[in-house]
C-alpha positions in Angstrom: 20.9 -17.8 0.4 17.3 -19.1 1.3 14.8 -18.0 -1.1 11.2 -17.3 0.5 8.5 -19.5 -0.9 5.5 -18.0 -2.7 3.4 -18.8 0.3 5.8 -16.7 2.5 6.0 -13.9 0.2 2.0 -13.7 0.0 1.9 -13.9 3.9 4.4 -10.9 4.1 1.9 -8.9 1.7 -1.3 -9.6 3.6 -1.1 -6.3 5.5 -1.6 -4.4 2.1 -4.9 -6.2 1.3 -8.0 -4.1 1.6 -9.4 -0.6 0.8 -7.4 2.5 0.9 -7.9 6.1 1.0 -5.0 8.0 -0.6 -3.8 11.8 -0.4 -0.9 13.4 -2.0 1.3 16.2 -1.2 4.6 17.7 -1.1 7.0 16.8 1.7 6.4 18.9 4.9 3.4 20.7 3.2 -0.3 20.6 3.0 -2.0 17.9 1.3 -2.9 18.7 -2.5 -6.7 18.8 -3.5 -8.5 15.7 -4.5 -8.5 12.3 -3.2 -8.2 8.5 -4.6 -9.3 5.1 -3.4 -7.5 1.8 -4.0 -8.5 -1.5 -3.5 -5.7 -4.4 -3.4 -6.9 -7.9 -3.4 
């Protein structure tokens, strides 16, 4: 089985890089109060 190179692995993670706004809630329910922000570099 071929192992991905570090470069390949980083390229696949590229879509996650950026600033994200988050909210949480139960499945099929309204979001819980509050919010969060996350930055992935």
